[in-house]
PDB file of N, CA, C and O in Angstrom:
ATOM      1  N   UNK A   1      82.243 131.312  84.397  1.00  0.00           N
ATOM      2  CA  UNK A   1      82.693 131.735  83.082  1.00  0.00           C
ATOM      3  C   UNK A   1      84.113 132.271  83.172  1.00  0.00           C
ATOM      4  O   UNK A   1      84.575 132.721  84.221  1.00  0.00           O
ATOM      5  N   UNK A   2      84.762 132.207  82.068  1.00  0.00           N
ATOM      6  CA  UNK A   2      86.098 132.779  82.002  1.00  0.00           C
ATOM      7  C   UNK A   2      85.971 134.287  81.812  1.00  0.00           C
ATOM      8  O   UNK A   2      84.943 134.780  81.348  1.00  0.00           O
ATOM      9  N   UNK A   3      86.997 134.991  82.168  1.00  0.00           N
ATOM     10  CA  UNK A   3      86.984 136.447  82.031  1.00  0.00           C
ATOM     11  C   UNK A   3      86.693 136.837  80.587  1.00  0.00           C
ATOM     12  O   UNK A   3      87.312 136.318  79.657  1.00  0.00           O
ATOM     13  N   UNK A   4      85.757 137.747  80.407  1.00  0.00           N
ATOM     14  CA  UNK A   4      85.410 138.232  79.077  1.00  0.00           C
ATOM     15  C   UNK A   4      84.423 137.360  78.327  1.00  0.00           C
ATOM     16  O   UNK A   4      84.006 137.722  77.227  1.00  0.00           O
ATOM     17  N   UNK A   5      84.045 136.246  78.873  1.00  0.00           N
ATOM     18  CA  UNK A   5      83.110 135.332  78.215  1.00  0.00           C
ATOM     19  C   UNK A   5      81.678 135.805  78.431  1.00  0.00           C
ATOM     20  O   UNK A   5      81.326 136.225  79.534  1.00  0.00           O
ATOM     21  N   UNK A   6      80.855 135.742  77.399  1.00  0.00           N
ATOM     22  CA  UNK A   6      79.462 136.168  77.510  1.00  0.00           C
ATOM     23  C   UNK A   6      78.533 134.983  77.307  1.00  0.00           C
ATOM     24  O   UNK A   6      78.938 133.934  76.806  1.00  0.00           O
ATOM     25  N   UNK A   7      77.275 135.168  77.708  1.00  0.00           N
ATOM     26  CA  UNK A   7      76.280 134.124  77.495  1.00  0.00           C
ATOM     27  C   UNK A   7      76.039 133.293  78.738  1.00  0.00           C
ATOM     28  O   UNK A   7      76.602 133.537  79.805  1.00  0.00           O
ATOM     29  N   UNK A   8      75.187 132.310  78.561  1.00  0.00           N
ATOM     30  CA  UNK A   8      74.795 131.431  79.655  1.00  0.00           C
ATOM     31  C   UNK A   8      75.422 130.063  79.457  1.00  0.00           C
ATOM     32  O   UNK A   8      75.495 129.557  78.337  1.00  0.00           O
ATOM     33  N   UNK A   9      75.875 129.468  80.554  1.00  0.00           N
ATOM     34  CA  UNK A   9      76.428 128.116  80.495  1.00  0.00           C
ATOM     35  C   UNK A   9      75.710 127.252  81.510  1.00  0.00           C
ATOM     36  O   UNK A   9      75.255 127.746  82.542  1.00  0.00           O
ATOM     37  N   UNK A  10      75.608 125.967  81.224  1.00  0.00           N
ATOM     38  CA  UNK A  10      74.952 125.032  82.124  1.00  0.00           C
ATOM     39  C   UNK A  10      75.900 124.590  83.231  1.00  0.00           C
ATOM     40  O   UNK A  10      77.098 124.411  83.014  1.00  0.00           O
ATOM     41  N   UNK A  11      75.341 124.422  84.406  1.00  0.00           N
ATOM     42  CA  UNK A  11      76.090 123.903  85.535  1.00  0.00           C
ATOM     43  C   UNK A  11      76.088 122.379  85.457  1.00  0.00           C
ATOM     44  O   UNK A  11      75.044 121.785  85.189  1.00  0.00           O
ATOM     45  N   UNK A  12      77.220 121.740  85.683  1.00  0.00           N
ATOM     46  CA  UNK A  12      77.313 120.284  85.652  1.00  0.00           C
ATOM     47  C   UNK A  12      77.719 119.779  87.025  1.00  0.00           C
ATOM     48  O   UNK A  12      78.530 120.406  87.705  1.00  0.00           O
ATOM     49  N   UNK A  13      77.165 118.661  87.430  1.00  0.00           N
ATOM     50  CA  UNK A  13      77.538 118.047  88.694  1.00  0.00           C
ATOM     51  C   UNK A  13      77.978 116.616  88.445  1.00  0.00           C
ATOM     52  O   UNK A  13      77.540 115.983  87.485  1.00  0.00           O
ATOM     53  N   UNK A  14      78.834 116.115  89.301  1.00  0.00           N
ATOM     54  CA  UNK A  14      79.273 114.735  89.207  1.00  0.00           C
ATOM     55  C   UNK A  14      78.085 113.815  89.442  1.00  0.00           C
ATOM     56  O   UNK A  14      77.290 114.077  90.344  1.00  0.00           O
ATOM     57  N   UNK A  15      77.938 112.772  88.684  1.00  0.00           N
ATOM     58  CA  UNK A  15      76.844 111.805  88.757  1.00  0.00           C
ATOM     59  C   UNK A  15      75.526 112.375  88.250  1.00  0.00           C
ATOM     60  O   UNK A  15      74.498 111.707  88.355  1.00  0.00           O
ATOM     61  N   UNK A  16      75.522 113.580  87.708  1.00  0.00           N
ATOM     62  CA  UNK A  16      74.318 114.130  87.102  1.00  0.00           C
ATOM     63  C   UNK A  16      73.240 114.567  88.071  1.00  0.00           C
ATOM     64  O   UNK A  16      72.113 114.825  87.650  1.00  0.00           O
ATOM     65  N   UNK A  17      73.546 114.658  89.346  1.00  0.00           N
ATOM     66  CA  UNK A  17      72.526 115.094  90.298  1.00  0.00           C
ATOM     67  C   UNK A  17      73.195 115.775  91.482  1.00  0.00           C
ATOM     68  O   UNK A  17      74.416 115.924  91.527  1.00  0.00           O
ATOM     69  N   UNK A  18      72.374 116.182  92.434  1.00  0.00           N
ATOM     70  CA  UNK A  18      72.900 116.857  93.609  1.00  0.00           C
ATOM     71  C   UNK A  18      73.275 115.909  94.725  1.00  0.00           C
ATOM     72  O   UNK A  18      73.573 116.355  95.833  1.00  0.00           O
ATOM     73  N   UNK A  19      73.267 114.605  94.463  1.00  0.00           N
ATOM     74  CA  UNK A  19      73.639 113.650  95.501  1.00  0.00           C
ATOM     75  C   UNK A  19      74.549 112.585  94.917  1.00  0.00           C
ATOM     76  O   UNK A  19      74.539 112.334  93.712  1.00  0.00           O
ATOM     77  N   UNK A  20      75.321 111.975  95.767  1.00  0.00           N
ATOM     78  CA  UNK A  20      76.224 110.911  95.331  1.00  0.00           C
ATOM     79  C   UNK A  20      75.427 109.610  95.273  1.00  0.00           C
ATOM     80  O   UNK A  20      75.110 109.029  96.311  1.00  0.00           O
ATOM     81  N   UNK A  21      75.108 109.159  94.089  1.00  0.00           N
ATOM     82  CA  UNK A  21      74.238 107.999  93.907  1.00  0.00           C
ATOM     83  C   UNK A  21      74.814 106.750  94.570  1.00  0.00           C
ATOM     84  O   UNK A  21      74.080 106.002  95.215  1.00  0.00           O
ATOM     85  N   UNK A  22      76.086 106.520  94.423  1.00  0.00           N
ATOM     86  CA  UNK A  22      76.703 105.336  95.022  1.00  0.00           C
ATOM     87  C   UNK A  22      76.557 105.300  96.530  1.00  0.00           C
ATOM     88  O   UNK A  22      76.217 104.264  97.100  1.00  0.00           O
ATOM     89  N   UNK A  23      76.810 106.419  97.174  1.00  0.00           N
ATOM     90  CA  UNK A  23      76.689 106.483  98.635  1.00  0.00           C
ATOM     91  C   UNK A  23      75.242 106.299  99.070  1.00  0.00           C
ATOM     92  O   UNK A  23      74.969 105.648 100.078  1.00  0.00           O
ATOM     93  N   UNK A  24      74.322 106.871  98.313  1.00  0.00           N
ATOM     94  CA  UNK A  24      72.900 106.741  98.639  1.00  0.00           C
ATOM     95  C   UNK A  24      72.463 105.288  98.526  1.00  0.00           C
ATOM     96  O   UNK A  24      71.735 104.793  99.386  1.00  0.00           O
ATOM     97  N   UNK A  25      72.898 104.601  97.475  1.00  0.00           N
ATOM     98  CA  UNK A  25      72.550 103.195  97.287  1.00  0.00           C
ATOM     99  C   UNK A  25      73.105 102.337  98.423  1.00  0.00           C
ATOM    100  O   UNK A  25      72.409 101.459  98.932  1.00  0.00           O
ATOM    101  N   UNK A  26      74.334 102.581  98.818  1.00  0.00           N
ATOM    102  CA  UNK A  26      74.931 101.821  99.918  1.00  0.00           C
ATOM    103  C   UNK A  26      74.160 102.060 101.211  1.00  0.00           C
ATOM    104  O   UNK A  26      73.958 101.123 101.983  1.00  0.00           O
ATOM    105  N   UNK A  27      73.730 103.282 101.460  1.00  0.00           N
ATOM    106  CA  UNK A  27      72.953 103.580 102.669  1.00  0.00           C
ATOM    107  C   UNK A  27      71.636 102.814 102.683  1.00  0.00           C
ATOM    108  O   UNK A  27      71.231 102.301 103.726  1.00  0.00           O
ATOM    109  N   UNK A  28      70.964 102.731 101.537  1.00  0.00           N
ATOM    110  CA  UNK A  28      69.717 101.959 101.448  1.00  0.00           C
ATOM    111  C   UNK A  28      70.005 100.482 101.696  1.00  0.00           C
ATOM    112  O   UNK A  28      69.278  99.824 102.440  1.00  0.00           O
ATOM    113  N   UNK A  29      71.055  99.962 101.080  1.00  0.00           N
ATOM    114  CA  UNK A  29      71.392  98.552 101.247  1.00  0.00           C
ATOM    115  C   UNK A  29      71.707  98.218 102.706  1.00  0.00           C
ATOM    116  O   UNK A  29      71.266  97.189 103.217  1.00  0.00           O
ATOM    117  N   UNK A  30      72.466  99.083 103.372  1.00  0.00           N
ATOM    118  CA  UNK A  30      72.837  98.834 104.767  1.00  0.00           C
ATOM    119  C   UNK A  30      71.635  98.876 105.700  1.00  0.00           C
ATOM    120  O   UNK A  30      71.556  98.098 106.651  1.00  0.00           O
ATOM    121  N   UNK A  31      70.706  99.773 105.433  1.00  0.00           N
ATOM    122  CA  UNK A  31      69.588  99.984 106.348  1.00  0.00           C
ATOM    123  C   UNK A  31      68.368  99.117 106.076  1.00  0.00           C
ATOM    124  O   UNK A  31      67.506  98.986 106.946  1.00  0.00           O
ATOM    125  N   UNK A  32      68.272  98.521 104.889  1.00  0.00           N
ATOM    126  CA  UNK A  32      67.082  97.748 104.539  1.00  0.00           C
ATOM    127  C   UNK A  32      67.363  96.279 104.273  1.00  0.00           C
ATOM    128  O   UNK A  32      66.475  95.566 103.806  1.00  0.00           O
ATOM    129  N   UNK A  33      68.578  95.801 104.555  1.00  0.00           N
ATOM    130  CA  UNK A  33      68.896  94.393 104.343  1.00  0.00           C
ATOM    131  C   UNK A  33      68.342  93.555 105.490  1.00  0.00           C
ATOM    132  O   UNK A  33      68.484  93.916 106.658  1.00  0.00           O
ATOM    133  N   UNK A  34      67.702  92.424 105.144  1.00  0.00           N
ATOM    134  CA  UNK A  34      67.162  91.545 106.188  1.00  0.00           C
ATOM    135  C   UNK A  34      68.134  90.398 106.464  1.00  0.00           C
ATOM    136  O   UNK A  34      69.206  90.326 105.862  1.00  0.00           O
ATOM    137  N   UNK A  35      67.753  89.506 107.374  1.00  0.00           N
ATOM    138  CA  UNK A  35      68.642  88.412 107.783  1.00  0.00           C
ATOM    139  C   UNK A  35      68.916  87.410 106.668  1.00  0.00           C
ATOM    140  O   UNK A  35      69.876  86.644 106.758  1.00  0.00           O
ATOM    141  N   UNK A  36      68.096  87.398 105.620  1.00  0.00           N
ATOM    142  CA  UNK A  36      68.298  86.494 104.485  1.00  0.00           C
ATOM    143  C   UNK A  36      69.135  87.117 103.376  1.00  0.00           C
ATOM    144  O   UNK A  36      69.388  86.477 102.356  1.00  0.00           O
ATOM    145  N   UNK A  37      69.565  88.358 103.568  1.00  0.00           N
ATOM    146  CA  UNK A  37      70.371  89.035 102.559  1.00  0.00           C
ATOM    147  C   UNK A  37      69.564  89.815 101.546  1.00  0.00           C
ATOM    148  O   UNK A  37      70.130  90.486 100.682  1.00  0.00           O
ATOM    149  N   UNK A  38      68.236  89.734 101.642  1.00  0.00           N
ATOM    150  CA  UNK A  38      67.393  90.495 100.715  1.00  0.00           C
ATOM    151  C   UNK A  38      67.339  91.950 101.164  1.00  0.00           C
ATOM    152  O   UNK A  38      67.500  92.259 102.345  1.00  0.00           O
ATOM    153  N   UNK A  39      67.112  92.826 100.207  1.00  0.00           N
ATOM    154  CA  UNK A  39      67.005  94.251 100.514  1.00  0.00           C
ATOM    155  C   UNK A  39      65.569  94.679 100.262  1.00  0.00           C
ATOM    156  O   UNK A  39      65.060  94.559  99.148  1.00  0.00           O
ATOM    157  N   UNK A  40      64.920  95.181 101.312  1.00  0.00           N
ATOM    158  CA  UNK A  40      63.550  95.668 101.186  1.00  0.00           C
ATOM    159  C   UNK A  40      63.570  96.999 100.445  1.00  0.00           C
ATOM    160  O   UNK A  40      64.411  97.856 100.716  1.00  0.00           O
ATOM    161  N   UNK A  41      62.645  97.166  99.515  1.00  0.00           N
ATOM    162  CA  UNK A  41      62.533  98.426  98.787  1.00  0.00           C
ATOM    163  C   UNK A  41      61.814  99.429  99.699  1.00  0.00           C
ATOM    164  O   UNK A  41      60.681  99.174 100.108  1.00  0.00           O
ATOM    165  N   UNK A  42      62.446 100.558 100.024  1.00  0.00           N
ATOM    166  CA  UNK A  42      61.811 101.543 100.890  1.00  0.00           C
ATOM    167  C   UNK A  42      60.500 102.059 100.288  1.00  0.00           C
ATOM    168  O   UNK A  42      60.362 102.150  99.068  1.00  0.00           O
ATOM    169  N   UNK A  43      59.553 102.390 101.146  1.00  0.00           N
ATOM    170  CA  UNK A  43      58.237 102.867 100.714  1.00  0.00           C
ATOM    171  C   UNK A  43      58.357 104.047  99.745  1.00  0.00           C
ATOM    172  O   UNK A  43      57.573 104.152  98.802  1.00  0.00           O
ATOM    173  N   UNK A  44      59.315 104.920  99.966  1.00  0.00           N
ATOM    174  CA  UNK A  44      59.489 106.096  99.111  1.00  0.00           C
ATOM    175  C   UNK A  44      59.861 105.732  97.675  1.00  0.00           C
ATOM    176  O   UNK A  44      59.653 106.533  96.763  1.00  0.00           O
ATOM    177  N   UNK A  45      60.410 104.528  97.460  1.00  0.00           N
ATOM    178  CA  UNK A  45      60.808 104.110  96.112  1.00  0.00           C
ATOM    179  C   UNK A  45      59.756 103.260  95.412  1.00  0.00           C
ATOM    180  O   UNK A  45      59.913 102.954  94.230  1.00  0.00           O
ATOM    181  N   UNK A  46      58.697 102.874  96.099  1.00  0.00           N
ATOM    182  CA  UNK A  46      57.656 102.033  95.493  1.00  0.00           C
ATOM    183  C   UNK A  46      57.050 102.631  94.222  1.00  0.00           C
ATOM    184  O   UNK A  46      56.790 101.875  93.285  1.00  0.00           O
ATOM    185  N   UNK A  47      56.813 103.936  94.135  1.00  0.00           N
ATOM    186  CA  UNK A  47      56.269 104.482  92.887  1.00  0.00           C
ATOM    187  C   UNK A  47      57.196 104.283  91.684  1.00  0.00           C
ATOM    188  O   UNK A  47      56.732 104.248  90.545  1.00  0.00           O
ATOM    189  N   UNK A  48      58.494 104.154  91.929  1.00  0.00           N
ATOM    190  CA  UNK A  48      59.466 104.001  90.851  1.00  0.00           C
ATOM    191  C   UNK A  48      59.779 102.539  90.541  1.00  0.00           C
ATOM    192  O   UNK A  48      60.360 102.233  89.500  1.00  0.00           O
ATOM    193  N   UNK A  49      59.394 101.638  91.443  1.00  0.00           N
ATOM    194  CA  UNK A  49      59.642 100.204  91.275  1.00  0.00           C
ATOM    195  C   UNK A  49      58.342  99.446  91.533  1.00  0.00           C
ATOM    196  O   UNK A  49      58.255  98.683  92.495  1.00  0.00           O
ATOM    197  N   UNK A  50      57.335  99.647  90.690  1.00  0.00           N
ATOM    198  CA  UNK A  50      56.019  99.050  90.951  1.00  0.00           C
ATOM    199  C   UNK A  50      56.068  97.529  91.056  1.00  0.00           C
ATOM    200  O   UNK A  50      56.655  96.849  90.214  1.00  0.00           O
ATOM    201  N   UNK A  51      55.438  97.012  92.112  1.00  0.00           N
ATOM    202  CA  UNK A  51      55.353  95.568  92.312  1.00  0.00           C
ATOM    203  C   UNK A  51      56.586  94.940  92.926  1.00  0.00           C
ATOM    204  O   UNK A  51      56.582  93.742  93.210  1.00  0.00           O
ATOM    205  N   UNK A  52      57.631  95.701  93.140  1.00  0.00           N
ATOM    206  CA  UNK A  52      58.874  95.162  93.686  1.00  0.00           C
ATOM    207  C   UNK A  52      58.974  95.528  95.163  1.00  0.00           C
ATOM    208  O   UNK A  52      59.038  96.707  95.510  1.00  0.00           O
ATOM    209  N   UNK A  53      58.986  94.522  96.029  1.00  0.00           N
ATOM    210  CA  UNK A  53      59.076  94.785  97.468  1.00  0.00           C
ATOM    211  C   UNK A  53      60.457  94.462  98.021  1.00  0.00           C
ATOM    212  O   UNK A  53      60.878  95.041  99.022  1.00  0.00           O
ATOM    213  N   UNK A  54      61.170  93.530  97.368  1.00  0.00           N
ATOM    214  CA  UNK A  54      62.510  93.141  97.808  1.00  0.00           C
ATOM    215  C   UNK A  54      63.418  92.952  96.597  1.00  0.00           C
ATOM    216  O   UNK A  54      62.952  92.686  95.489  1.00  0.00           O
ATOM    217  N   UNK A  55      64.720  93.093  96.829  1.00  0.00           N
ATOM    218  CA  UNK A  55      65.725  92.868  95.792  1.00  0.00           C
ATOM    219  C   UNK A  55      66.665  91.793  96.307  1.00  0.00           C
ATOM    220  O   UNK A  55      67.102  91.843  97.457  1.00  0.00           O
ATOM    221  N   UNK A  56      66.976  90.824  95.464  1.00  0.00           N
ATOM    222  CA  UNK A  56      67.914  89.774  95.828  1.00  0.00           C
ATOM    223  C   UNK A  56      67.266  88.632  96.571  1.00  0.00           C
ATOM    224  O   UNK A  56      66.047  88.582  96.732  1.00  0.00           O
ATOM    225  N   UNK A  57      68.103  87.715  97.021  1.00  0.00           N
ATOM    226  CA  UNK A  57      67.591  86.552  97.741  1.00  0.00           C
ATOM    227  C   UNK A  57      66.961  85.541  96.806  1.00  0.00           C
ATOM    228  O   UNK A  57      67.118  85.606  95.586  1.00  0.00           O
ATOM    229  N   UNK A  58      66.254  84.615  97.401  1.00  0.00           N
ATOM    230  CA  UNK A  58      65.631  83.552  96.603  1.00  0.00           C
ATOM    231  C   UNK A  58      64.141  83.690  96.566  1.00  0.00           C
ATOM    232  O   UNK A  58      63.461  82.878  95.939  1.00  0.00           O
TER     233      UNK A  58
END
């Protein structure tokens, strides 16, 4: 708050969260890409992407 300001203010973060979404996505892509270029969906993301096991490829 500025000097003399009263009340409550919301804290804002870049990208709307406590992590850098772009960097996190790149890390998943680098670590889960197979030899065909497909990206395996990590087990931790399965609840958010039901029925999807891979992204990309043919």
